[in-house]
C-alpha positions as CSV (number, residue, x, y, z in Angstrom):
1,M,0.0,0.0,0.0
2,G,1.4,3.4,-1.0
3,N,1.4,6.2,1.5
4,D,2.6,9.1,-0.6
5,G,-0.8,10.7,-0.3
6,F,-0.9,10.7,3.5
7,G,0.2,14.3,3.6
8,N,-3.0,15.3,1.9
9,I,-5.3,14.0,4.7
10,T,-7.1,16.9,6.2
11,M,-8.5,17.5,9.7
12,Q,-12.0,17.6,8.2
13,Q,-11.6,14.2,6.7
14,L,-10.6,12.8,10.0
15,E,-13.6,14.5,11.6
16,V,-15.9,12.9,9.0
17,L,-14.5,9.5,9.8
18,I,-15.1,9.9,13.5
19,H,-18.7,11.2,13.0
20,L,-19.3,8.4,10.5
21,V,-18.4,5.7,13.0
22,E,-20.2,7.4,15.9
23,A,-23.4,8.0,13.9
24,G,-23.4,4.6,12.3
25,S,-24.5,5.8,8.9
26,F,-23.7,8.3,6.2
27,T,-27.1,10.0,6.5
28,H,-26.8,10.6,10.3
29,A,-23.2,11.6,10.1
30,A,-24.0,14.2,7.4
31,Q,-26.8,15.6,9.6
32,R,-24.5,15.9,12.6
33,M,-21.9,17.8,10.6
34,G,-24.4,20.0,8.7
35,L,-23.3,18.5,5.4
36,T,-25.1,17.0,2.5
37,Q,-24.7,13.3,2.2
38,P,-22.9,13.5,-1.2
39,T,-20.5,16.0,0.3
40,L,-19.7,13.7,3.3
41,T,-19.3,10.8,0.9
42,K,-16.9,12.8,-1.1
43,H,-14.8,13.5,2.0
44,V,-14.6,9.8,2.7
45,R,-13.5,9.0,-0.8
46,N,-10.9,11.7,-0.7
47,L,-9.6,10.2,2.6
48,E,-9.4,6.8,1.0
49,D,-7.6,8.2,-2.0
50,A,-5.1,9.9,0.3
51,A,-4.6,6.8,2.4
52,G,-4.5,4.5,-0.6
53,T,-7.0,2.1,0.9
54,R,-10.7,1.5,1.8
55,V,-11.6,2.7,5.3
56,A,-15.3,2.0,5.6
57,A,-18.0,-0.2,4.0
58,R,-21.8,-0.1,4.2
59,K,-23.4,-3.2,5.7
60,N,-27.0,-4.1,6.8
61,T,-26.0,-3.4,10.4
62,G,-24.5,0.0,9.5
63,I,-21.0,1.1,8.9
64,C,-18.1,-1.3,9.2
65,L,-14.5,-0.1,9.3
66,T,-11.8,-2.0,7.5
67,P,-8.7,-2.8,9.5
68,E,-6.9,0.2,7.9
69,G,-10.0,2.3,8.7
70,R,-9.8,1.2,12.3
71,I,-6.1,2.4,12.5
72,L,-7.1,5.8,11.0
73,Y,-10.1,6.1,13.3
74,D,-8.1,5.5,16.4
75,L,-5.4,7.9,15.3
76,A,-8.0,10.5,14.3
77,R,-9.5,10.5,17.8
78,R,-6.1,11.0,19.3
79,I,-5.3,13.9,16.9
80,L,-8.6,15.6,17.6
81,R,-8.0,15.2,21.4
82,L,-4.6,16.8,21.0
83,R,-6.1,19.7,19.0
84,Q,-8.7,20.2,21.8
85,D,-5.9,20.1,24.4
86,A,-3.9,22.7,22.5
87,Q,-7.0,24.9,22.3
88,E,-7.7,24.7,26.0
89,K,-4.0,25.3,26.9
90,I,-3.9,28.4,24.7
91,K,-7.2,29.7,26.2
92,N,-5.9,29.1,29.7
93,L,-2.6,31.0,28.8
94,R,-4.6,33.9,27.4
95,D,-6.8,34.0,30.5
96,S,-3.9,33.7,32.9
97,E,-2.0,36.7,34.4
98,S,1.1,34.5,34.7
99,G,3.7,34.3,31.9
100,S,7.0,35.6,30.6
101,I,7.6,38.9,28.9
102,F,10.6,39.6,26.7
103,L,11.4,43.3,26.9
104,G,13.9,45.4,25.2
105,A,14.9,48.6,26.9
106,S,17.2,51.5,26.2
107,T,20.0,52.5,28.7
108,I,18.2,55.0,30.9
109,P,15.0,53.1,31.6
110,A,16.9,49.7,31.8
111,T,19.4,51.1,34.3
112,Y,17.5,53.6,36.4
113,I,13.7,52.9,36.1
114,L,13.0,49.3,35.4
115,P,14.8,47.9,38.5
116,R,12.5,49.9,40.7
117,L,9.5,49.1,38.6
118,L,10.2,45.3,38.5
119,G,10.9,45.3,42.3
120,S,7.4,46.8,42.8
121,M,5.9,44.4,40.3
122,K,7.3,41.4,42.1
123,K,5.0,42.1,45.0
124,S,1.8,42.7,42.9
125,C,2.5,40.4,40.0
126,P,4.7,37.6,41.2
127,D,3.8,35.2,38.4
128,I,4.9,37.6,35.6
129,R,8.6,37.0,34.6
130,I,10.3,39.9,32.8
131,H,13.4,39.2,30.7
132,V,15.2,42.5,29.8
133,Q,17.6,43.0,26.9
134,T,19.5,46.3,27.0
135,G,20.7,48.4,24.1
136,D,20.4,52.0,22.9
137,S,17.1,53.3,21.7
138,E,17.7,52.4,18.0
139,E,19.0,49.0,18.9
140,T,15.9,48.4,21.0
141,I,13.6,49.5,18.1
142,Q,15.3,47.1,15.8
143,T,15.1,44.3,18.4
144,V,11.4,44.6,18.5
145,L,11.0,44.8,14.7
146,A,13.1,41.7,14.4
147,D,10.8,39.8,16.9
148,Q,13.7,39.4,19.3
149,A,11.7,41.2,22.0
150,E,7.9,41.4,22.4
151,M,8.0,45.0,23.6
152,G,10.5,47.8,24.1
153,I,10.9,50.9,26.2
154,V,12.9,53.7,24.5
155,G,13.9,57.3,24.9
156,K,12.4,58.4,21.6
157,G,9.5,57.6,19.4
158,S,9.6,55.8,16.1
159,P,8.0,56.7,12.8
160,D,7.9,53.1,11.7
161,R,4.3,52.3,10.8
162,R,4.7,48.7,11.9
163,L,5.0,49.8,15.5
164,K,2.5,51.0,18.1
165,V,4.1,53.8,20.2
166,E,2.6,54.7,23.6
167,P,4.1,57.5,25.7
168,L,5.1,56.5,29.3
169,W,7.2,58.7,31.7
170,E,8.5,62.2,31.4
171,D,12.2,62.9,31.4
172,R,14.3,66.1,31.4
173,L,17.8,66.4,30.0
174,L,20.3,68.7,31.8
175,I,23.9,69.7,31.5
176,A,25.8,67.6,34.0
177,V,29.0,69.1,35.4
178,P,31.3,68.2,38.4
179,A,30.1,69.8,41.7
180,G,33.0,72.2,41.8
181,H,32.6,73.4,38.1
182,P,32.3,77.1,37.4
183,W,28.8,76.4,36.0
184,A,27.6,74.4,39.0
185,K,25.6,77.4,40.5
186,R,24.4,78.9,37.3
187,T,20.7,79.0,36.3
188,G,21.5,78.2,32.7
189,V,24.1,77.9,29.9
190,P,23.5,78.9,26.3
191,V,24.3,76.5,23.5
192,A,27.0,78.7,22.1
193,E,28.9,78.5,25.4
194,L,28.3,74.8,25.8
195,A,29.8,74.2,22.3
196,K,33.1,75.7,23.3
197,V,34.0,73.4,26.3
198,P,35.1,69.8,26.2
199,F,31.9,67.7,25.7
200,V,31.4,64.0,26.4
201,L,29.0,62.6,23.8
202,R,26.7,59.6,23.8
203,E,26.9,57.1,21.0
204,R,24.8,57.3,17.8
205,G,21.4,55.6,18.3
206,S,21.1,56.9,21.9
207,G,17.8,58.6,22.7
208,T,19.6,61.2,24.7
209,R,21.8,62.1,21.8
210,S,18.8,62.2,19.4
211,S,16.9,64.5,21.7
212,L,19.8,66.9,21.9
213,E,20.3,66.8,18.1
214,D,16.6,67.4,17.5
215,C,16.5,70.3,19.9
216,L,19.5,72.0,18.4
217,A,18.0,71.6,14.9
218,R,14.6,73.1,16.0
219,Q,16.3,76.1,17.5
220,G,18.6,76.7,14.6
221,A,21.5,76.3,17.0
222,P,25.0,75.0,16.1
223,S,25.0,71.2,15.5
224,L,27.0,68.7,17.4
225,A,29.6,68.8,14.6
226,S,30.6,72.3,15.9
227,F,31.0,71.1,19.5
228,S,34.4,70.4,21.1
229,I,34.0,66.6,21.5
230,A,36.3,65.2,24.1
231,C,35.1,61.6,23.8
232,E,32.1,59.4,22.9
233,M,30.7,56.9,25.4
234,G,28.3,54.0,25.1
235,S,26.3,54.5,28.3
236,S,25.2,57.1,30.8
237,E,27.3,55.4,33.5
238,A,30.4,55.8,31.3
239,V,29.5,59.5,30.6
240,K,29.2,60.2,34.3
241,E,32.6,58.6,35.0
242,A,34.1,60.7,32.3
243,I,32.6,63.9,33.8
244,L,33.9,63.0,37.2
245,A,37.3,62.2,35.8
246,G,37.5,65.8,34.4
247,L,37.2,64.9,30.7
248,G,34.3,67.4,30.1
249,V,30.6,68.1,30.6
250,S,27.6,66.4,29.0
251,I,23.9,66.3,28.6
252,L,22.2,63.6,30.7
253,S,18.8,62.5,31.9
254,I,17.8,63.7,35.3
255,H,17.1,60.0,36.1
256,A,20.8,59.1,35.4
257,I,22.3,61.7,37.7
258,S,19.8,61.9,40.6
259,R,22.0,59.9,42.9
260,E,25.1,61.9,42.1
261,L,23.2,65.1,42.6
262,A,22.0,63.9,46.0
263,Q,25.6,62.9,47.0
264,G,27.0,66.3,45.9
265,L,29.2,64.7,43.2
266,L,27.6,66.4,40.2
267,A,25.5,69.5,39.5
268,A,22.8,70.0,36.9
269,V,22.3,73.1,34.8
270,P,19.6,73.7,32.3
271,L,20.4,74.5,28.6
272,E,19.1,78.0,28.0
273,D,18.3,77.8,24.3
274,C,16.6,74.4,24.4
275,R,14.2,73.0,27.0
276,L,15.3,69.4,26.7
277,E,12.2,67.4,27.7
278,R,11.0,64.1,26.3
279,R,8.9,61.0,27.1
280,F,10.0,57.4,27.3
281,C,7.8,55.4,25.0
282,L,6.6,51.8,25.0
283,I,6.8,50.2,21.6
284,Y,5.5,46.9,20.2
285,K,4.5,45.6,16.8
286,K,0.9,46.4,15.8
287,Q,0.1,42.8,15.0
288,F,1.5,41.6,18.3
289,R,-1.3,39.8,20.2
290,L,-1.4,41.0,23.8
291,M,-2.3,38.3,26.3
292,K,-3.6,38.9,29.8
293,H,-0.2,39.0,31.4
294,H,1.0,41.6,28.8
295,R,-2.1,43.7,29.5
296,R,-1.4,43.5,33.2
297,F,2.2,44.6,32.6
298,L,1.1,47.6,30.5
299,S,-1.3,48.6,33.3
300,V,1.5,48.5,35.9
301,I,4.1,50.5,33.8
302,K,1.5,53.2,32.8
303,N,0.6,53.8,36.4
304,F,4.2,53.6,37.7
305,G,5.3,57.0,39.2
306,I,8.9,57.9,38.7
């Protein structure tokens, strides 16, 4: 008996076989399934063609399965039970508030906000497990687009139409200088003056750098190309260390320097020409299907005060 056609056997054909056996006749099986008898008979014939053998025969006492038909019937019942089990497990998963979330996050939220948020969440949502992958804002956006993370939290929005972007928490960017710096007690520093001193720059792709570049462009101020760049760093922590080491000043999130401000290590000065404010944003692909534990997570982060 050839079996090359087995890949053509459909779920509906297996369902027809089960109903045929349980109903005991083609007529009653067709009524149960809401099919015409010729249609049901055609499904049986197609099943037999795919299997390469007869599966059922009419007798005075009703339907009689062939030995091959009995094998198919037993397997069909197992397959349909597995399908039902899968359906129930998926439904339970959707209805459950427990589960894992794979989250991408840019440097500032990953380092200074998420640890406190996740610590708070552990008390109210102990069954939700968060796996965080850190990168700059652009890297996080690409991680979400490539399905390497379900969601992302970034320091800038994205014009990509594949993404849903939801604003989260406010942030303010300030000039960070050592506590003993001549600017430490000033109420503001203009861009023209900032551009003349050694400046520690964040890497391309950083939301902090993008916010500064956008603000300079809106104000018609000198671009970063005219700044006296002392060095370029890949994280806010590295920028802070460079400032403390005397390499220069920089623009940093208030969240990144709050501890150093409280300890008297750094001072924060507003940039006069540009009010550097932004919102951290939550991103995820528009077709991403939110389950109950995702929706619970969204509710927590939207109501989290920073």
